[in-house]
N, C-alpha and C positions, 0 to 999 in steps of 0.2 A: 130156637129151630125146632119145627113142627115134628111130630115122631114120623119117622120113616124118610124125613127128608135128608138128603146128602148134603154135607158141606162141598162147597165148590171147589174143585181143583185146578191147580194152574196147568196149562199145556207145557209139553217138553220146550216147545219154541219160547214162551214166557220164561222158564226156568233158565235155558241158555242166555236169553239177553239179561235176565236178571244177574246170573253171574258174571257176565261180561262187564256189565256197568260197575259191578262193585270191585272188578280186578283193575280197571283203570285208577281207582283211588288207593288200593293195596300196594300196586307197584311203586307208588311213590310216597306210601307212608301215612297216607291221609285218611286214618282210621275214623275220624270224626265226620269226614265227608262220606265215606264209605257207609257209616253207620245210618246215615239220614236214608239212603237207600235201602240198606236192610231193614229198617223201622218201617218203610212204606210196605215193603213186601210181606213183612210180619203181620201188619195191619190187615192186608188183603187175604192172606192164608196163615192163620194163625197157627194151624195145626200140620202145615206142610213141613216136612224134614229138613229141607232145603233152606227155607226161610228161617227156621229156627236155629240152625247151625250157622248161617252167616250172621244172623242177629247176635248171637253169643259170641263168636269170634271176634267179630268188630268191637264189640262192646267190651270184651276184656282187654283188646288190643288198645283201645282209645284210653282205657284206665290207666295204662301205663305211664301217661302223659300227667295224670292227676296227682293232687296230694294224696299222702299214704291212707288216711281215712275213708277218703271217697274211693280211692283205687280198689281198697280191701272190700268195701261194700259192693262195687260193680263186679269185681272178681267173683264174689260168691253167687251175685246174679247170673254170671255167664255159666260158673260151675252147676248150678241148680238146672239149668237148661240142658246143659250137656252131658250130664249124668245118665239120665234116661235115655238119650240118645246113643250112648255106649251098649244100651240092652236092646237097640232096635237096628241093628246093622244088616240084618239078614235081608237080603235082595238089594243092599245098595251097591253102588260102584265102588270099586277099590279107591278111587279118590277121596270119595265121601268118607269111607270106612277110616281111611288114613287121617283125614282131615279132623274128624271127630275125635279120635283118639290122641292125636298130638295136641290138639287145642285143650282137651280135657287136662292132661297134663300140664300144657304151659299155664292155664288159667288157674290152676290149683297149685302151681308152682313146686309141683312134684319133678323135679329136673332130674334126679336119679332115675326115677320111674320112668321117664321120657327115654333116657338112654337104655333102659333095660327094654322097653318095648321095641326100641329100634333093633337091638340085637336078636329079639325074638323074629321080628320082620326079616333080617338078614339071614337067618337060618332057612327061611324060605326063597332064599334068593331074590328078595323084594329090593330093589334099589332104594325106595323109601325108607328102608331101615338105616341106611346110612345116613341119610338126612336127620332122622331122630335120634341116631347116637352121637351124631356132631353136634347138633343143636343143644340136645339134653346135658351132653358133657363140659360143653361151653358154659351153659348157665349155671351148672353146678359148680364148673371151677371159680365162675365170679362170686357165687355165695360163698364158697370157702375162702375165698379172697378176702370178702367182706368180715369174715369171721377170724381172720388173722391166722389161717391155716395155710400158710405159704406153700409148703411143700407138697401138700395133698392138691392144694389148687393147681399147682403146676403140673401135677402128674395127669389131672383131668384135663387140664388144657391141652397138654400133648396128645390126648386120647382124641380130643375134638379135631385137632389140627390132622390127624392121622386120617380120621373118618372123613372129614372134608376132602383131603387128598383122594381118596378112593371114591369118592361121589362125583369129584370133577365138576367143579363151578363153571367152567368153559361155557356152558350154554344156558346157565341160570341168570334169569333177568330179574327175579326178585331180590332186591338189595339186602333184605333183612339176613340173607344167607351169607352174603360177603361181608356183612358187618359183624355176624357172628364169629366168621373167620378171622377179621381182623381183631375180635376181642380174644378170641382164644392164642391168636400169634403174641398180642400184647402180655397176656398172663403167661405165656411160655418164654417170656423176656425175649421176643424177637420185633422189637419196635419198628425198624426200617420195613420189614414185610408187611406189620399190622397197618402202619400209615398208607403203604400202597395200597393195600385191599381195601382200607377204609373209604380212600379216594374212588374206588371203583363203586362202593356202596352209595357214596353221595352222589357220584354221577348217574347211576341208574334211577336214583330216587328223586333227581333233579332239586337237590338241595345242597348247601355249602357243608364243608366239612365241618364247621362250626355249628352246624344245627344241634338242639338240645340233645337229641337222640344218641348223638356220636360222642357226647361230652367224656362218657366213662371210658372210651377207649383212648380219646386223647389224654386223659388224666392219667391212664396207665403207661401209655406211650412216653408222656412227658418224664414221669416217674422213673422208667427205665433208663433213661437218657442221663438223670442227674445220678443214678447208681453206679 
């Protein structure tokens, strides 16, 4: 780029169309498909905040489907993009600020930090704070469960269930929130409610309840039935 020449910026109309095209994939949990769109946007506008955010978010979410070593590599790449964005939030929309911070904690796997972030937002009467608290508590509960810390896992799962209850998922069309509540309910030893919520997540994402992403909840539900 010649000195004094400015980088081309996308129009607001382009950015809105870009977001809408990605949302179609997000709602179904097709992160790999959404990543194709995000990568195209990033190629066109490599320094655009929205393009960097969407690419990092989708890269990290797609990584959840991959083997551990590859997953860790892509998660690190996503965090590397998101970290400087957390310091460039001035002038950004509330939705962008929330998305950057939530995804930074998620890709970093700092679930306890995500819950704490949510509590800080809730003090400002920001409804998104409940979302972050509920999701963070659920993910941390599942992490504790994997570490064989059953009592603590159940305590955090109960926190997640309460936060999702306050958030009210009645109008939430993103399957992942319902899937999170299903997982929290299963960890809280409420298998029937967990299965009912998981069916909602499957319907919203247009996938079967036996999809790979829902397997961890089904394992918890079946384990509770045997106990």
